[in-house]
N, C-alpha and C positions, 0 to 999 in steps of 0.2 A: 333173397329179395329183402328190401329194406322198407320198413314202415315209418313214415314221417309222423310228426305230431298230429294227432287228430284235431281237426278244426272245429268240430261240433260235438257237443255232449249228447249222448243218447238219452241220458236222464240225470237228474240231480236228486240226491238223497239228503233230506234235512235231518241232521243229527245234532251231536253236541260237541263242542270243543272249541280260546283266543291266544295271542302273543307267540310269535314264531321264533324258533331258534334252530339254526341249521345243525344237522348231525356233524360231528367232527370228522375230518378227513386227513389223511397223511399229506405231508408237504409234497410239492411237485418235484418230479425227477426229470432229468433231460430225456427227450424222446429218441436221441441218437447217441451212439458211442462217441461221435466226433463233435458233440455240442461244446461250445465254449472255445477258448483259445487253445491252439495246439501246444503240446509239450515241447516239440522241436520242429523246425522247418529246415529241410536240406535243400540248398539251392546250388545251381551250377549251370553250365552251358556245354552242350555237345557241339562239335564242329565236324568237318569232313574227316578229321583224324579219327573220329569214333565210328565212322561208317563201317558196317559189317564187323563191329567189335562189341564186346561186352564191357561195361563199366560198372564196377562195384562201389557203392557209396556206403561207407561204414557208419554205424552209430552204436552207441553203448546203451543197451537196455538195462534199467535198474532192476533189482530184485523185487518180487512181490507184485508184479503186474498181472492183472486178471484178463485184460483184453488190449490188443493193439489194433489200431485202425490207421491206415495210410491213405491219404488222398493225393493224387498226382496230377499235375498240369504241366503242359509244355507248349512252347511257341514254335514258330517256324513252319507251321503247317502250310502256309501259303507258298512256301518253297518246297513242299512235299516231304518235309522231315517227318520221320516216324520213329517213335521210341516205344519199345516193348518193356514189360515189367515182369520181375520175378523177385523172390525173397529167399534168403538163407538165415537160419539162426546159428548160434555158435556150434551146433552139433549136426545139423542136417539141412537139406534142401526143403523149403516149406511150400514152394509152389511157383507156378508160372501162369500168367494170364496174357502174355504177349500184348498186343494192342487192343484186346477185346474189352478191357476194363480200365477205369481210371481210379479205382479204389479197391481196397481189400480190408477185411477185418478177420482177426483170428483170436480164438479163445481156446481153452482146454477142450471144450465140448463141441464147438462148431466153428466153421470158417467159410469165407466166400468160396464158391465153386472154383476149383483149380488150385486151392490152397489146402493145407493139411491142418486140421485141428490138433491140439495137444498142448502140453505144458509150454510156457513161455520163459525159457531159461534166461537168467541174467547173463550179460556179456556182450561180445561183439556180434551184432547183426549186420547184414549187408543187403541193401536194396540193389537189385541187379537191373541195369538198364541195357537193353539190347537195341542196336541202331541198324535196322535193315536198310534204311535209306537216309542219308544226309548228303546233299549236293555240295559241290565245290562252292565255297564262299558263303554257305548257309550257316546260320547260328540258331540252335534250338535251346533256348533258356528253359530250365525246368525248375519246379518247386514241388517238394514232397512234404506235405503236412502230416506230422505224426501225432496221433492222439492216444492217450493211455487211460485206461481205467485201472485204478489200484485196488478196487474192491468190487466184488460182483454186484450188479444192479439188475433191474428189470431190462430184459432184452427185447428189442424190436428186430424182426427179421426183414422188414421192409424199410426202405430209406425214408418213406413219408407215409402218412395215413392212407389207408386204402380208400377211404372216402373222407373228405375234409369237413363236411357239414354235420351239424348236430341232428340227432334223430333217434328213432327206435331201430335197433339192430338185433337180428335173430341168430342164435347159434347153439352149438352143442358143447357143453363144458366137461364132458366125461366120455372118453372113447379110447380104444386101444388098437395098436397095430402089431405086426409081427415082431417088433422090438420088445414086446412082452408076450401076452397070450392072445393077441388078435389073430383071427383066421380069415381066409377067403379061399375061393376055389382056383386051382390051377387049370391049365388048358385041358388036362385029362379029367378034371372033375374032382381030383384029390383035394382034401383040405390041407392047406399049407399055412405057415406063418405069413401074414399078409404084409406085403411091402407098404411102406408109408404112403407112396403115391396113390395106391389103390384106395386107401382110406380117405385121402384128400379128394380124389376124384369123386367118391361117393358123396362127400359133403357138398362139393360144387354142383353135382347133379341134383341135390335136394334144394338148391337155391339158398343155402345158408350164407350168412354174412361173416361168420367167424366160427372157428373150432379150436378147442383145446385138446390136443392129442396127449393123453395122460397115461402113458405107459408106466408100469409098476416099477418104482424106485430107480429106473435107469435114466440116463441122459443121452442114450444112443440115438434117439429120434431127432435131436435138434439139428444135426448136420444136414439131414435130409430135408427138414423143414426150411432151413436157410436156403437150400438149393431150389426148393419148389415154390417158395413165396413169389419169385419173379414171374413164374408161369401162371400162377393162380392169383392174378392181380385184382380180383374182385372178392377174394376170400381171405380174411385175416387169419393167419396161422399163429396161434398163441402158444408160447412155451409153457408147458405144464407137465406134471407127472403126478402119479398117485403114490403118495408115501404110504407104503403097505407094511403095517406092523402086526404083531400078534394080538394087539388090543384095539385095533381099529384102523380104518383107512381114511386118508385125507388127501384131497387134491391141493396142489400148490400151483399158483399161476404167477408168471412173471420171471423169476430167476432161472438161470440155466446151470449154475454150478452144482457140484455134488452136495447133497444134504445127507447127513448120517442118520439113517432110519433105524439103526440097530438098537432099538430100545430093549432093555432087560427087565422092565417092570411097567405096570399100568399107572404111572404117576407123572405129575407135572415135571418133576425134576429130571425125568427122562425125555418127555415130549418136548420140553423147552429147548433141547439141543438143536432140533431142526426148526421148531416154530419161531424161536427168537431170530434165527438166521434168516428165515423168510421175511420177517417184518423188517429186520435191519436192512435188507436189500431192496425193500419197497414192494414186496409181493403180497399175495393174499393166501390165507389158509382157509380151506373149505372142507368141512367134515362130510364124508361120503356115507350114504346108506346107513345112518346110525341105528335104524330100527331092525336091521337084518340080523338073523341069528348068527352066533359064533360057535364054531365047533367043526366037526368033520364035514357037515353039510356046506359050510361056508367059512373057511378057516380065517379067523381074525376079522370078519366082515363087520360085526356089530361094534359100535363105539363103547369102550369100557374104561375110558380115562375120565374120571369124574371130578378131579380137583383142578381143572383148568381155571385160571383167573380171568377176570374181565379183560377183554382185549385179545385173548389168545386166539379166538375164532372170529373170522370175518364173515363167513357165510356157511350155510348148511344145505346139503342136497336134500330137499324136501321130497322130490319125486325122482325115482331111479327107474330107468327103462327096463333094466334087467329084472328088477323086482316085479315090475308090472307084468313082464312076460310070464312070471310064475303065478302071480295072484290075480291077474286080469283086472286090477283095480288100482287107480292112482292114489286112493286114500286108504289103502290097506294098513293095518297096524304095523306091518313090516316096513312101511315107508318112514320118512323122517319127520313127520308132523309132530310126534310126541316130544322128540328131542328139541326141535325148533321151538315149540311152545314152552318147554321148560326154560330154555335160555331167555326167551322174551319175557317170561314171567319173573325172571331174576333181574330184569331191568337191562338186559344186554341187547344192544341194537345190532342184530345179526341178520344179514340178508338171506332170504330163502331163494334157492336156485334149483334147477333141475338138470339132469344129464341122462343121455341114453345108456351110458355104460356099454356102448357097442363093442362086441368082441367079434363081429362078423360084418365086414364092410359090405358084403353083397347081400345081406339080409334085405328083403323087399321093403321099399319105402312105406312108412306108415305103420308098420308092425312095431309093437313095443320092443325097445332095445335096438331097433334099426337106427342108423345114423340120423340124428335130428329128431328122434322121438323119445322123450319130449325135447322141446327147445326152451332155452332161456332167452328172454327178450329184455334188452338192456338199453336204457336211454343214455347215449354217450355224446360227448361234445364233438368227437370225431372217431372214425373207425380205425383205432390203433390199439396196441396193447395197453398203453397208458390210459387211453380213453375207456377201455373195458374195465380196467382196475378201478378207475375213479367212478365209473358208473355202478359197479357192484358195491363199492363202499358207500355210495350215496343212497342206495336202497331203492332207487327208482327202477324197479325190475319186476317183471311178472313171468310166470311159467305157463307155457302153452303145452298142455299135456299131450295133445295129438300132433304137435309139430306142424301146424298149418302155416300158411304163408301170409295170412291177412288178418288174423285176430288181434284185438287190442284190448287191454284192460289197464286203466290208469285211475288211481284214486287220488283226490285232492280235497283239501279242507279250506274253507274261507270263513272269516269272521271279523267284523269291525275293520274292514279294509286290509286285512292280513290274509296270507295265502300259504299253504303248506302242501308239498307233494309227498308221495310215498318216500319213506326214509327220513323225513324231517319231523321236527318236534314242536309242539304247541305248549305254551305255558298258560294255565287256565286257573281262573278263580271259580269257586263253587257256584253252580247255577248257570255257568256260561253255556250258551248254545251256539253251535257252529253248523254250517251247511257243508255236507260232504257231497262232492260230485264224482260220479263214476263215468268215465269215458269208456264206452264199450263198442266194439266193432267185430263183425264176422260171426256173430251168434244170433240166429233168427229168433230164438225164444228160449225161455227157461226160467231160472231163478238166480237172483243175486242175494248172497248172504253176507252180512257184516259179521265178522268174527271178532269179538271183543274179549281180550285177555284169554283167548283160547276157547271161549264159549260161543256156540252157534245158536243163540237164542232165536226162536221163531219170530219174536217181535221185530227182529231186524232182518227178516227174510221177505223178499218181495218177488213176485213173478213179473215177467215182461214178455212182450212180443214186439215184433217190428212195428214201429209207428205209435206204440202206446207206452210211453215211459211211466214207470210206477212212482208212487209217492210213499214216504215213510214218515211216521210221526217223529217229532224232534226228540233227541236224546240229550240230556243235560249233564254237564260235568259235576262230579262230586268233589272236585278240587284235588283228586289224587292221581297218581301215575296210572296210565292205561296205554294199551296199544290196540289199534283197530285196523283190520285189513279186510279186503273184499275177495270173495271167490264166486265163480260162476259155474252153474250146472245146466245141463240141457234138460229138455222136458222129461227124459227118462231117469233123471237124477245122477247122470254121470258127470264127474268133475272134469271141467274143461280148462278153466283159467284160475290161477292162484296169484293174487297180488301180495305185495309187501305192505307192512304197516305204516300208518301215520301214528306218531307217538304223542302222548300228552304227559306233562309233569305239572306239579303245583306252581302257580304264579308266585313270584317272590312277594 
């Protein structure tokens, strides 16, 4: 289910903070492998002489290609001409789609259904055209546009955004299938490695808008996700994996090529091997469950790489569903708040996210660690992989601990005609006062806490119930750098919603 921008504020909080500067974002990447001009176009015409024959159209693929995409069109349909498609590389048959498809895409890790993923060897490839029907006197002109990617980039499994409009989209950023250690029940009741489709079905049943299936270190899940995306056309399937090392785990969103996770020490010079590759390809690095213990109880789970430079980390998993299952609390010391706060206090604009860390696709909905519990809610320009990555980078994100379908938390700041959303930065002179507005939906009553530089001062805590918006005394800037985020608890003190910060820096 998708939540659109809330039109009304439940309440406004008067605090302190002027002058807006957007947080930096990576440059745009094409949303499809066939964006831009084709590398080559193969053209020709089939006539009656090709009827019930196969025609091979050769082309020479250069070395170093990461993905090949072919889009095929032909005429003569009014004369009932039919052309089927297949493909060979220099070494083997790569697939056949007949007349069922007009395009194909292949990479080492995944391919259009009917085609085989695998290395793309340089040399003579052949597009195979079968002609089950061409009438006497008919002419079927064809064109095959060939697009090449020469380096790995962010991958979209869908040809177009799942939803084209901007809005709030809900999803699960951390989950596992049987391609690593995810389990579910067989017909007999036995616990088995869970097929990818069962995990995707569970997410669809929860009403999620997107999922990132993050199996440990492997790329095996991507071919299944490519196949399933067409069937699940309301659920964005995001390429992801959990880079699992002896010194910490990290989710990677966007790229699909192999990343060498085999670190031999807990240092940046080892971690940068895969972190730099992710960023070079346009993806996101998100540290998982950094507060978890490391040892025989949870091997390599806690994050122990302390010398990461600014920019190495894009987001942090603040709430992990698997940890909640053990501690029964979203704000346990074993969660990621302490690490996130440390990075924010170092001046790093890192987005807080959540993830179920589901290892059981059939765990009942709503339980901690079930698919979608918790959810991460991201404001995106469109529901696509590129839209998700841009949304996480922007910081306009909140965590719904219980994974509901209708809760909203949005923090913004206004002063002197200027406006800042979560993730954005204000430049302030000492003494400047700013009004913060919190848009809140789906929580009947409880408390809102403003967390400033990691401190939950009671002076910035207020109770609310339906129809009675609270007020808070103004907070004034001291002209130094700060970060301010909002969180919401229910009447029993349970943490429900966690927002991302608005940042302040000294005015020039």
